[in-house]
TIPATI-371582 format. One line per 8 residues: number of its first residue (from 1); for each residue x, y, z of C-alpha. Coordinates in steps of 0.5 Angstrom, whole numbers. Layout:
N
NUM	X/Y/Z ~ ...
This chain:
581
1	4/96/190 ~ 5/97/198 ~ 1/104/198 ~ -4/105/203 ~ -10/109/200 ~ -14/113/205 ~ -11/111/211 ~ -14/104/210
9	-13/100/204 ~ -7/97/203 ~ -5/95/195 ~ -3/88/195 ~ -3/87/187 ~ -6/89/181 ~ -12/84/178 ~ -13/88/171
17	-13/94/167 ~ -18/97/163 ~ -19/104/159 ~ -21/107/166 ~ -15/105/170 ~ -13/99/174 ~ -16/94/179 ~ -12/92/185
25	-13/87/190 ~ -13/91/197 ~ -13/89/204 ~ -18/93/208 ~ -14/94/215 ~ -20/96/219 ~ -25/90/217 ~ -19/85/216
33	-22/83/209 ~ -20/83/202 ~ -23/88/197 ~ -22/90/190 ~ -20/98/189 ~ -21/101/182 ~ -16/106/181 ~ -17/112/176
41	-11/113/171 ~ -10/119/167 ~ -6/117/161 ~ -1/124/160 ~ -3/129/158 ~ -10/129/161 ~ -13/136/159 ~ -18/139/164
49	-24/137/161 ~ -22/129/160 ~ -20/129/168 ~ -26/132/170 ~ -30/127/165 ~ -26/121/168 ~ -27/123/175 ~ -35/125/174
57	-35/118/171 ~ -32/114/176 ~ -37/117/181 ~ -43/115/177 ~ -40/108/176 ~ -40/107/183 ~ -47/111/184 ~ -50/106/179
65	-47/100/181 ~ -49/101/188 ~ -56/102/187 ~ -56/95/184 ~ -51/92/190 ~ -56/87/193 ~ -57/84/186 ~ -54/77/185
73	-51/78/179 ~ -48/85/180 ~ -41/86/183 ~ -42/89/189 ~ -40/97/190 ~ -38/98/198 ~ -36/105/197 ~ -33/111/193
81	-27/115/196 ~ -22/120/194 ~ -15/120/195 ~ -10/125/193 ~ -15/128/189 ~ -18/122/185 ~ -23/118/186 ~ -23/110/188
89	-28/105/188 ~ -28/100/193 ~ -32/94/191 ~ -33/86/193 ~ -27/82/191 ~ -29/76/187 ~ -24/70/189 ~ -22/65/183
97	-26/69/178 ~ -25/69/171 ~ -28/73/166 ~ -32/70/160 ~ -26/72/155 ~ -21/69/158 ~ -25/63/160 ~ -26/62/152
105	-19/63/151 ~ -17/58/156 ~ -22/52/155 ~ -26/54/148 ~ -33/56/147 ~ -38/54/151 ~ -44/49/150 ~ -51/53/148
113	-54/51/154 ~ -48/54/158 ~ -48/60/154 ~ -56/61/156 ~ -55/60/163 ~ -50/66/163 ~ -54/70/159 ~ -60/69/163
121	-56/72/169 ~ -53/78/165 ~ -60/79/163 ~ -63/79/170 ~ -57/84/172 ~ -59/89/166 ~ -66/88/167 ~ -65/91/174
129	-61/97/172 ~ -66/98/166 ~ -72/98/171 ~ -68/104/175 ~ -66/107/168 ~ -59/105/168 ~ -56/103/162 ~ -50/99/162
137	-47/101/155 ~ -41/96/155 ~ -43/89/155 ~ -38/85/153 ~ -34/78/155 ~ -29/82/159 ~ -34/85/163 ~ -37/78/165
145	-34/75/171 ~ -35/67/173 ~ -33/65/179 ~ -35/59/184 ~ -42/59/187 ~ -43/56/194 ~ -44/49/192 ~ -37/49/189
153	-39/49/182 ~ -33/53/179 ~ -36/58/174 ~ -43/57/178 ~ -43/65/179 ~ -44/70/174 ~ -43/77/175 ~ -44/83/171
161	-38/88/172 ~ -36/95/170 ~ -41/100/170 ~ -36/105/168 ~ -39/108/162 ~ -46/107/164 ~ -51/113/164 ~ -58/114/167
169	-61/119/162 ~ -68/119/165 ~ -65/122/171 ~ -63/128/167 ~ -56/126/169 ~ -50/129/164 ~ -46/124/160 ~ -39/124/162
177	-36/123/155 ~ -33/128/150 ~ -38/129/144 ~ -33/127/139 ~ -32/120/143 ~ -35/114/141 ~ -37/110/147 ~ -37/103/148
185	-33/97/145 ~ -32/96/137 ~ -35/89/135 ~ -40/89/141 ~ -43/96/140 ~ -51/96/137 ~ -51/99/130 ~ -56/105/132
193	-50/107/137 ~ -45/106/132 ~ -48/111/128 ~ -49/116/134 ~ -56/114/136 ~ -58/115/144 ~ -57/109/148 ~ -63/105/150
201	-64/98/153 ~ -65/95/146 ~ -57/97/145 ~ -55/93/151 ~ -59/87/149 ~ -55/87/142 ~ -49/87/146 ~ -51/81/150
209	-53/78/143 ~ -45/79/141 ~ -43/77/148 ~ -47/70/147 ~ -45/69/140 ~ -37/70/142 ~ -38/65/148 ~ -41/60/144
217	-37/61/137 ~ -30/63/140 ~ -30/70/136 ~ -35/76/136 ~ -40/76/130 ~ -37/82/127 ~ -29/81/129 ~ -25/84/124
225	-17/86/124 ~ -19/93/126 ~ -24/97/130 ~ -26/101/124 ~ -27/95/120 ~ -31/92/126 ~ -36/98/127 ~ -37/98/119
233	-39/91/120 ~ -44/92/125 ~ -47/97/121 ~ -47/94/114 ~ -46/87/115 ~ -50/81/117 ~ -46/77/123 ~ -42/71/121
241	-47/65/121 ~ -46/61/127 ~ -43/54/127 ~ -44/52/134 ~ -50/55/137 ~ -55/50/136 ~ -61/52/140 ~ -58/58/141
249	-58/60/134 ~ -65/63/134 ~ -64/67/140 ~ -57/70/137 ~ -61/72/130 ~ -66/76/134 ~ -62/80/139 ~ -57/82/133
257	-62/85/129 ~ -60/91/126 ~ -67/95/127 ~ -67/95/135 ~ -75/95/134 ~ -74/88/131 ~ -70/85/137 ~ -74/82/143
265	-75/86/150 ~ -72/83/156 ~ -78/79/158 ~ -78/75/151 ~ -71/74/151 ~ -71/71/158 ~ -77/66/155 ~ -72/64/149
273	-66/63/154 ~ -70/60/159 ~ -72/55/154 ~ -65/52/152 ~ -63/52/160 ~ -64/45/163 ~ -62/42/170 ~ -57/37/167
281	-54/42/162 ~ -53/47/168 ~ -49/41/172 ~ -45/38/166 ~ -42/44/164 ~ -39/47/170 ~ -33/42/171 ~ -26/44/172
289	-20/43/167 ~ -15/39/169 ~ -8/42/170 ~ -2/41/166 ~ 2/35/166 ~ 9/34/171 ~ 15/36/168 ~ 19/31/163
297	26/30/161 ~ 29/27/154 ~ 33/22/155 ~ 38/16/152 ~ 38/18/144 ~ 44/20/141 ~ 40/24/136 ~ 39/31/138
305	34/30/142 ~ 30/23/143 ~ 27/19/148 ~ 29/13/150 ~ 23/9/147 ~ 16/9/148 ~ 13/5/154 ~ 10/-1/152
313	2/-1/153 ~ -3/-7/152 ~ -7/-6/146 ~ -14/-6/148 ~ -18/-11/144 ~ -24/-7/140 ~ -31/-7/142 ~ -36/-10/138
321	-39/-6/133 ~ -46/-8/132 ~ -51/-3/132 ~ -45/3/131 ~ -44/7/126 ~ -37/9/125 ~ -35/15/120 ~ -28/18/118
329	-28/25/115 ~ -23/27/111 ~ -18/32/114 ~ -21/31/121 ~ -25/25/123 ~ -30/24/127 ~ -34/18/130 ~ -41/17/131
337	-43/12/136 ~ -51/10/136 ~ -54/5/141 ~ -53/3/148 ~ -49/8/153 ~ -47/3/158 ~ -42/-3/159 ~ -44/-10/161
345	-42/-8/168 ~ -47/-2/168 ~ -42/4/167 ~ -45/10/163 ~ -41/11/157 ~ -43/18/154 ~ -39/16/148 ~ -41/9/147
353	-38/2/147 ~ -33/3/141 ~ -30/9/145 ~ -31/6/152 ~ -29/12/156 ~ -33/11/163 ~ -33/19/164 ~ -34/25/160
361	-28/28/157 ~ -25/34/160 ~ -21/40/158 ~ -13/38/158 ~ -15/30/158 ~ -9/26/155 ~ -11/20/151 ~ -8/14/148
369	-12/11/142 ~ -12/4/140 ~ -15/3/132 ~ -18/-3/130 ~ -14/-6/125 ~ -8/-1/126 ~ -10/4/121 ~ -10/11/124
377	-17/15/123 ~ -20/9/119 ~ -25/7/124 ~ -27/8/131 ~ -21/9/136 ~ -21/6/143 ~ -20/11/148 ~ -16/11/155
385	-14/16/159 ~ -6/18/160 ~ -6/21/167 ~ 1/23/166 ~ 1/25/159 ~ 7/22/158 ~ 6/17/152 ~ -1/21/149
393	-3/20/142 ~ -7/27/143 ~ -10/31/148 ~ -17/35/149 ~ -16/42/146 ~ -23/45/147 ~ -31/43/146 ~ -36/45/141
401	-44/45/144 ~ -50/43/140 ~ -57/44/141 ~ -58/36/140 ~ -54/30/139 ~ -56/30/131 ~ -53/37/131 ~ -47/35/134
409	-46/29/129 ~ -48/34/123 ~ -43/39/126 ~ -38/37/131 ~ -33/35/126 ~ -33/41/122 ~ -33/45/128 ~ -27/42/131
417	-23/43/125 ~ -24/50/126 ~ -23/50/133 ~ -16/47/133 ~ -14/50/126 ~ -9/55/130 ~ -6/50/134 ~ -5/45/128
425	-2/50/124 ~ 4/51/129 ~ 5/43/130 ~ 9/39/125 ~ 4/33/125 ~ -3/33/128 ~ -10/32/126 ~ -16/34/129
433	-21/29/132 ~ -28/30/134 ~ -31/26/139 ~ -38/26/139 ~ -43/24/144 ~ -48/18/143 ~ -56/20/143 ~ -57/17/150
441	-50/20/152 ~ -51/27/150 ~ -53/30/156 ~ -48/26/160 ~ -43/29/156 ~ -45/36/157 ~ -49/37/150 ~ -42/38/147
449	-37/35/142 ~ -30/34/145 ~ -25/37/140 ~ -18/33/140 ~ -11/34/137 ~ -8/27/135 ~ -2/25/132 ~ -3/24/125
457	2/18/125 ~ 4/17/132 ~ 4/19/139 ~ 5/26/141 ~ 9/24/147 ~ 6/30/152 ~ 1/36/152 ~ 1/41/146
465	-1/48/145 ~ -3/52/152 ~ -3/46/156 ~ 5/46/156 ~ 8/49/162 ~ 13/54/162 ~ 20/51/164 ~ 18/44/163
473	22/40/159 ~ 20/37/152 ~ 19/29/152 ~ 19/29/144 ~ 20/34/138 ~ 12/33/137 ~ 10/38/142 ~ 15/43/139
481	11/49/135 ~ 12/55/131 ~ 15/61/135 ~ 17/57/141 ~ 22/60/145 ~ 27/54/148 ~ 32/54/153 ~ 38/49/151
489	41/46/156 ~ 44/40/152 ~ 43/37/146 ~ 38/32/149 ~ 35/37/154 ~ 31/43/151 ~ 26/47/156 ~ 20/51/154
497	21/58/156 ~ 18/65/155 ~ 20/69/149 ~ 20/76/154 ~ 26/74/157 ~ 33/70/155 ~ 32/64/151 ~ 37/60/146
505	33/58/140 ~ 26/60/137 ~ 22/55/133 ~ 21/57/126 ~ 18/51/122 ~ 19/44/120 ~ 22/40/115 ~ 23/33/113
513	29/28/112 ~ 29/23/107 ~ 27/16/108 ~ 34/13/108 ~ 36/18/113 ~ 37/14/120 ~ 36/18/127 ~ 44/18/128
521	45/21/121 ~ 40/26/123 ~ 44/30/128 ~ 49/32/122 ~ 44/33/117 ~ 38/36/120 ~ 42/43/121 ~ 43/43/113
529	36/41/111 ~ 33/47/116 ~ 38/52/113 ~ 35/50/106 ~ 28/50/108 ~ 28/55/113 ~ 33/60/113 ~ 34/65/118
537	33/71/113 ~ 26/68/111 ~ 24/70/118 ~ 27/77/119 ~ 33/75/122 ~ 40/78/120 ~ 44/72/117 ~ 50/75/119
545	48/74/126 ~ 44/68/126 ~ 44/61/124 ~ 39/55/123 ~ 39/50/128 ~ 35/44/129 ~ 32/38/133 ~ 30/31/132
553	27/26/136 ~ 26/18/136 ~ 18/19/135 ~ 19/22/128 ~ 23/16/126 ~ 18/11/129 ~ 12/14/126 ~ 16/14/119
561	15/21/118 ~ 22/24/119 ~ 20/31/121 ~ 25/35/124 ~ 24/42/128 ~ 28/48/125 ~ 30/54/129 ~ 34/60/129
569	40/61/134 ~ 45/66/135 ~ 52/64/131 ~ 56/66/137 ~ 52/62/142 ~ 49/68/146 ~ 42/68/148 ~ 36/72/144
577	32/76/148 ~ 28/82/145 ~ 30/81/138 ~ 25/77/135 ~ 22/80/128
């Protein structure tokens, strides 16, 4: 940072890194604008053969991408230059872009129609390259950028990037890779490429199929624990049956055929994807997510720590259920509202009158849930938004798409169970809940089911999981999760902090105190209970250095669960950093 490249480009900060090097945001002093610069980096030691191959590959990348510089779905390359003997590629800087891998990690899988829209754009870029004889060879989620378009839609612009290992075989161009090297990304490499075959357009389309599978399912079709296992699966195993793909499933099945001769070509793939995309789906699936909630503090309770009490809120009377079917599924639960989609005032209700929401749920929305009769997960809940996320019963953690409302009703609950499984495993007392759009509200809801985590026995009192902000105070122990690092400021004030720096305690699990234990008594009994149920030694900590700690709060006592959060801390009261097993 701060270097000036070729006397013109001032490096501002690094945007990302990959196998070929780093990408920087830079200021072009001559034109007074921002650009992206790709720097080739050699991992020591670099032999002469590797160095020559990488330099030549960078030049080829610039040449191939520059040949597509007028294409709307390819990141524009402006120039390639040499600085201190190494090539630098000057590219268009795409502001506010996020790659597909990061977007899915942040917001959950995309709806099938949105995946089809993205797929059409990438296919258009690939086909343009194929017509010039250029094969990309590394189509994967990390190489697809989504950015705001001219209308302001946050992910309306789709761009294929990183032609770093592309080739142009018909031009007699040398392949700048070692003969023993496998070029591509395990899990996204076509089987004929994994077994040493030549790159072809069909191989790029196989990789596109893997990418779209990831986008709609949230994981790759051949995802395994190691690269070798992924390559083996690509060659010898069928992809996992998709559960969220809906109308996209036949396209994925065709693109992921082992035999390249059985895969559809670009024109046929375009026809298949184009049949899925609709104008409504395009507009409905490009909404921005809500931001994290403001910081909250614990207060008032003599226990360690506890809220002063949940704010009172009026109970919304349950809507008339005539013409509606409510179905609670064991484990997660889902509601299915059939019938009218508008209130008596004419407001569109994408999830039906029973739920009563006047707009589509968005990622990160916190909700209050009123259950007719008071029994949780036994009927259709009346949902209202909790904008401050202060006393929330739960939060939207992602979405699963479907090809039809019937498919959403049939698959939504199971898909949400899978989508929320990781976060539920890290929290003490939550359940998955699928909010499925009605038949008439299916398009308005973006053709997708909203996946929530709701407190199993009471509110969660704030945002859980990735919606929490580092440095924020916990409003209740209900949102503490395993492997959280805590900054303990008092016995009633704990903050979520990064585990990369100093912290006071690490959350390792949960235990439950007896029904007769009061909240005041929990302060003296919970440490001993955690020492029995979650001792430091069970989690790889030296018991001569570390001890058990605990946190309790009023929410668990109001719900009757008496859950206690168990932590590990240093016996001498010092901070922990860099010593987590």
